[in-house]
One Martini backbone bead per residue (centre of mass of N, CA, C, O) as a GRO file, in nm:
protein
  115
    1MET     BB    1   4.904  17.184   4.862
    2SER     BB    2   5.038  17.457   4.740
    3HIS     BB    3   5.010  17.833   4.774
    4ARG     BB    4   5.217  17.898   4.584
    5LYS     BB    5   5.354  18.056   4.335
    6GLN     BB    6   5.387  17.986   4.008
    7PHE     BB    7   5.691  17.949   3.780
    8ASP     BB    8   5.659  17.804   3.471
    9GLU     BB    9   5.688  18.062   3.307
   10TYR     BB   10   5.846  18.329   3.183
   11GLY     BB   11   5.615  18.544   3.244
   12ASP     BB   12   5.597  18.490   3.557
   13TRP     BB   13   5.871  18.644   3.638
   14GLY     BB   14   5.759  18.940   3.640
   15ASN     BB   15   5.611  18.871   3.942
   16ALA     BB   16   5.853  18.824   4.096
   17PRO     BB   17   6.025  18.848   4.362
   18THR     BB   18   6.254  19.052   4.511
   19ALA     BB   19   6.485  19.161   4.729
   20ASP     BB   20   6.317  19.429   4.779
   21ASP     BB   21   6.047  19.268   4.877
   22ILE     BB   22   6.214  19.151   5.108
   23GLN     BB   23   6.154  19.143   5.448
   24PRO     BB   24   6.254  19.149   5.747
   25GLU     BB   25   6.178  19.014   6.024
   26GLN     BB   26   6.083  19.142   6.321
   27GLU     BB   27   5.973  18.859   6.432
   28VAL     BB   28   6.076  18.559   6.577
   29ALA     BB   29   5.961  18.270   6.649
   30LYS     BB   30   6.002  18.100   6.949
   31VAL     BB   31   6.108  17.801   7.066
   32SER     BB   32   5.996  17.601   7.336
   33LEU     BB   33   5.944  17.363   7.566
   34GLU     BB   34   5.643  17.448   7.613
   35ASP     BB   35   5.549  17.360   7.316
   36PHE     BB   36   5.560  17.036   7.424
   37VAL     BB   37   5.316  17.111   7.615
   38ILE     BB   38   5.006  16.964   7.732
   39ARG     BB   39   4.798  17.061   7.978
   40GLU     BB   40   4.556  16.863   7.942
   41LYS     BB   41   4.714  16.609   8.019
   42ALA     BB   42   4.771  16.686   8.309
   43MET     BB   43   4.473  16.733   8.389
   44ALA     BB   44   4.379  16.446   8.336
   45PHE     BB   45   4.551  16.319   8.553
   46LEU     BB   46   4.451  16.496   8.798
   47THR     BB   47   4.141  16.398   8.759
   48SER     BB   48   4.216  16.072   8.787
   49TYR     BB   49   4.429  16.138   9.021
   50THR     BB   50   4.583  16.064   9.335
   51PRO     BB   51   4.787  16.082   9.576
   52CYS     BB   52   4.983  15.879   9.754
   53PRO     BB   53   5.018  15.792  10.056
   54ASP     BB   54   5.229  15.746  10.285
   55GLY     BB   55   5.279  15.391  10.312
   56MET     BB   56   5.071  15.302  10.045
   57GLU     BB   57   5.223  15.203   9.778
   58TYR     BB   58   5.158  14.863   9.831
   59THR     BB   59   4.860  14.877   9.781
   60GLU     BB   60   4.563  14.834   9.683
   61GLY     BB   61   4.504  15.047   9.391
   62VAL     BB   62   4.788  15.116   9.314
   63GLU     BB   63   4.949  15.315   9.082
   64THR     BB   64   5.217  15.311   8.842
   65PHE     BB   65   5.473  15.566   8.728
   66ASN     BB   66   5.717  15.573   8.526
   67ASP     BB   67   5.911  15.729   8.310
   68ALA     BB   68   5.816  15.569   8.057
   69GLN     BB   69   5.509  15.594   8.111
   70LEU     BB   70   5.495  15.904   8.114
   71ARG     BB   71   5.614  15.952   7.835
   72GLN     BB   72   5.385  15.798   7.689
   73LEU     BB   73   5.136  15.942   7.802
   74PHE     BB   74   5.253  16.246   7.711
   75LYS     BB   75   5.448  16.248   7.473
   76ALA     BB   76   5.752  16.292   7.621
   77TYR     BB   77   6.022  16.377   7.431
   78VAL     BB   78   6.324  16.427   7.360
   79CYS     BB   79   6.480  16.729   7.256
   80GLY     BB   80   6.669  17.000   7.158
   81LEU     BB   81   6.542  17.166   7.425
   82GLY     BB   82   6.475  16.894   7.585
   83ASP     BB   83   6.257  16.782   7.859
   84PRO     BB   84   5.914  16.776   7.887
   85LEU     BB   85   5.875  16.591   8.136
   86SER     BB   86   5.970  16.793   8.350
   87LEU     BB   87   5.710  16.971   8.328
   88TYR     BB   88   5.508  16.756   8.408
   89ILE     BB   89   5.633  16.687   8.684
   90ASP     BB   90   5.606  16.969   8.803
   91GLU     BB   91   5.296  16.971   8.791
   92LEU     BB   92   5.254  16.721   8.970
   93LYS     BB   93   5.410  16.822   9.216
   94THR     BB   94   5.218  17.059   9.279
   95ALA     BB   95   4.982  16.827   9.334
   96GLY     BB   96   5.164  16.591   9.511
   97PHE     BB   97   5.349  16.439   9.314
   98LEU     BB   98   5.596  16.194   9.391
   99MET     BB   99   5.900  16.065   9.349
  100LYS     BB  100   5.986  15.721   9.391
  101ILE     BB  101   6.144  15.442   9.483
  102HIS     BB  102   6.104  15.136   9.376
  103ALA     BB  103   6.147  14.840   9.547
  104VAL     BB  104   6.152  14.645   9.291
  105THR     BB  105   6.273  14.821   9.035
  106GLY     BB  106   6.440  15.099   9.112
  107LYS     BB  107   6.245  15.320   9.005
  108PRO     BB  108   6.121  15.602   8.935
  109THR     BB  109   5.798  15.679   9.096
  110ILE     BB  110   5.451  15.713   9.066
  111PHE     BB  111   5.200  15.716   9.311
  112ALA     BB  112   4.853  15.621   9.246
  113ILE     BB  113   4.500  15.706   9.267
  114ARG     BB  114   4.206  15.643   9.156
  115ARG     BB  115   3.905  15.835   9.158
   0.00000   0.00000   0.00000
């Protein structure tokens, strides 16, 4: 339900704002790609997984996360401002998670081990 004043009757219009009452906004909140990133999701990943050491990518217990899986995990879908997944991947990269090409699928993949 809207909290705006209703102007249903003719008498209501006597209290309606005029152009003189409307002030231009001093600051308009700008939306950025950062607004589409939830840091807690990245932290949840980082507390649940550790980067897979080089050369151990195809050993038992290693989990893989390709682009589509990461996008679904973080709910990071491309929008008009860009791709929020790139910010999630940057955060994972800072923690040591690097994308490598999966030998079987040929897709960029993060190899991780559950803590």
